[in-house]
ZAVEX-794580 format. One line per field, with one value per residue: residue number from 1; x, y, z of N, C-alpha, C in turn. Coordinates in Angstrom, 3 decimals. Layout:
BEGIN
k: NUM|... $
n.xx: X|... $
n.yy: Y|... $
n.zz: Z|... $
ca.xx: X|... $
ca.yy: Y|... $
ca.zz: Z|... $
c.xx: X|... $
c.yy: Y|... $
c.zz: Z|... $
***
This chain:
BEGIN
k: 1|2|3|4|5|6|7|8|9|10|11|12|13|14|15|16|17|18|19|20|21|22|23|24|25|26|27|28|29|30|31|32|33|34|35|36|37|38|39|40|41|42|43|44|45|46|47|48|49|50|51|52|53|54|55|56|57|58|59|60|61|62|63|64|65|66|67|68|69|70|71 $
n.xx: -23.216|-26.676|-28.802|-31.551|-34.822|-38.026|-41.549|-44.271|-47.730|-50.624|-53.997|-56.625|-59.663|-61.376|-60.671|-58.487|-55.247|-51.952|-48.555|-45.360|-41.951|-39.058|-35.543|-34.561|-32.766|-32.913|-34.783|-35.619|-37.554|-39.995|-40.012|-40.153|-42.702|-44.412|-46.052|-47.774|-49.100|-50.392|-52.187|-53.764|-54.998|-55.829|-53.304|-53.308|-51.583|-48.070|-45.445|-42.172|-39.529|-36.569|-34.702|-35.229|-33.912|-31.283|-28.287|-28.565|-27.159|-25.723|-23.607|-22.619|-20.528|-20.513|-20.269|-18.595|-18.653|-20.231|-22.377|-21.037|-18.881|-15.982|-15.962 $
n.yy: 55.033|54.676|52.073|52.535|51.794|50.654|50.477|49.490|49.918|48.558|48.859|47.158|47.323|45.564|45.689|44.217|43.998|44.612|44.196|45.404|45.066|46.926|47.115|45.504|42.745|39.167|37.318|39.353|41.104|39.865|39.951|42.687|43.321|41.787|42.619|44.389|42.677|41.016|42.851|43.416|41.008|37.840|36.381|35.970|35.123|34.827|36.269|36.003|38.277|38.678|39.779|38.598|36.175|36.842|37.251|38.606|41.611|41.804|42.570|41.178|38.735|35.302|32.577|29.336|27.421|25.750|26.160|28.238|29.180|31.145|34.652 $
n.zz: 52.860|53.262|52.032|49.894|50.843|50.002|50.248|48.461|48.079|46.652|45.918|44.614|42.550|43.826|46.430|47.157|48.480|47.510|48.306|47.729|48.219|47.892|47.337|49.351|50.375|50.494|53.008|54.649|53.775|54.297|57.077|57.479|56.489|58.011|60.296|59.022|57.233|59.100|60.213|58.003|57.447|56.019|54.022|50.690|48.643|47.991|46.296|45.461|44.710|42.624|44.334|46.785|46.723|46.881|48.797|51.971|53.238|56.156|57.706|59.795|61.342|60.836|62.934|62.994|64.857|67.679|70.530|73.098|71.748|71.372|71.040 $
ca.xx: -24.533|-27.709|-29.546|-32.945|-35.840|-39.323|-42.692|-45.351|-49.028|-51.591|-55.324|-57.388|-61.083|-62.066|-60.156|-57.325|-54.047|-50.669|-47.422|-44.094|-40.816|-37.936|-34.286|-34.286|-32.326|-33.191|-36.110|-35.925|-38.782|-41.118|-39.969|-40.574|-44.136|-45.174|-47.103|-48.747|-49.901|-51.269|-53.246|-54.652|-55.752|-55.342|-52.422|-53.776|-50.448|-46.813|-44.583|-40.857|-38.769|-35.196|-33.976|-35.453|-32.955|-29.934|-27.802|-28.738|-25.929|-25.985|-22.431|-22.275|-19.719|-21.186|-19.330|-18.754|-18.715|-21.514|-22.551|-19.844|-17.793|-15.401|-16.223 $
ca.yy: 55.561|53.657|51.625|52.983|50.747|51.213|49.569|49.991|49.307|48.706|48.377|47.060|47.681|44.635|45.882|43.364|44.795|44.018|44.879|45.089|45.636|47.165|47.494|44.636|41.429|38.051|37.182|40.502|41.736|39.268|40.476|44.082|43.434|40.842|43.284|44.940|41.547|40.600|43.855|43.334|39.752|36.661|36.559|35.056|34.579|35.560|36.093|36.559|38.896|38.179|40.264|37.659|35.080|37.370|37.203|39.860|42.180|42.104|43.128|40.352|37.560|34.081|31.595|27.982|26.510|25.631|26.966|28.475|29.620|32.437|35.727 $
ca.zz: 52.540|53.455|50.861|49.901|50.967|49.632|50.283|47.603|48.306|45.577|46.287|43.374|42.617|44.722|47.769|47.388|48.704|47.142|48.911|47.076|48.937|46.991|47.968|50.491|49.923|51.388|53.624|55.509|53.287|55.005|58.440|57.412|56.207|58.850|61.069|58.073|56.761|60.202|60.349|56.842|57.478|55.308|52.868|49.651|47.887|48.164|45.130|45.767|43.625|42.538|45.514|47.874|46.598|47.046|50.175|52.694|53.774|57.560|58.333|60.937|61.066|61.250|63.466|62.488|65.992|68.363|71.735|73.869|70.876|71.740|70.065 $
c.xx: -25.546|-28.418|-30.987|-33.865|-37.189|-40.383|-43.798|-46.626|-49.919|-52.911|-56.160|-58.861|-61.872|-61.591|-58.980|-56.072|-52.825|-49.575|-46.172|-42.985|-39.651|-36.706|-33.929|-33.926|-32.676|-34.582|-36.476|-37.221|-40.008|-41.172|-40.514|-42.092|-45.009|-46.326|-48.175|-49.672|-50.862|-52.441|-54.256|-55.504|-55.061|-54.461|-52.825|-52.651|-49.229|-45.945|-43.255|-40.218|-37.368|-34.369|-34.113|-34.380|-31.502|-29.560|-27.942|-27.406|-26.185|-24.808|-21.985|-21.431|-20.432|-20.141|-19.608|-18.885|-20.090|-21.592|-21.223|-18.652|-17.295|-15.647|-15.000 $
c.yy: 54.424|53.335|52.084|51.767|51.379|50.121|50.214|49.203|49.578|48.108|48.359|47.390|46.786|44.747|44.987|44.242|43.987|44.868|44.439|45.822|45.742|47.549|46.673|43.260|40.368|38.116|38.347|41.191|41.170|39.750|41.902|44.199|42.560|41.523|43.885|43.836|41.062|41.560|43.763|42.064|38.667|37.055|35.512|34.384|35.436|35.240|36.781|37.147|38.298|38.631|39.308|36.571|35.546|37.330|38.583|40.312|42.615|42.762|42.335|39.168|36.347|33.085|30.216|26.987|26.483|26.564|27.115|28.903|30.978|33.453|36.565 $
c.zz: 52.635|52.148|50.980|49.942|50.701|49.726|49.472|47.891|47.102|46.055|45.014|43.605|43.567|46.164|48.121|47.468|48.287|47.776|48.167|47.819|47.972|47.798|49.189|49.963|50.958|51.984|54.542|55.068|54.004|56.456|58.482|57.269|57.109|59.592|60.173|57.588|57.847|60.362|59.203|56.835|56.673|54.125|51.842|48.899|48.163|46.956|45.428|44.516|43.602|43.739|46.702|47.889|46.689|48.526|50.809|53.252|55.203|58.246|59.545|60.476|61.617|61.701|62.921|63.609|66.603|69.538|72.453|73.016|71.312|70.642|69.880 $
***
C-alpha cells in the first residue's frame, strides 16, 4: 500500500506562503516542492521537520563499488 503524501499551503495576511510536506522522508520533500518554490519566487526560510532527517525508502540497492560495477 502506498504511503500517503500531503502538501499543505498556508497564505498569511501579508501574502507570505508557507509550504509543509507530510509523509515524505529525507530530502525528497525539497525535490517535490522545487518547482512550486521557483514559481512563487524567493524562499525566505526553510525549516526541516523530523521526517527530513529520516532515511528515505527508495527500494533501490546501493552499490559499494565505483564505475563499471556489475549489477
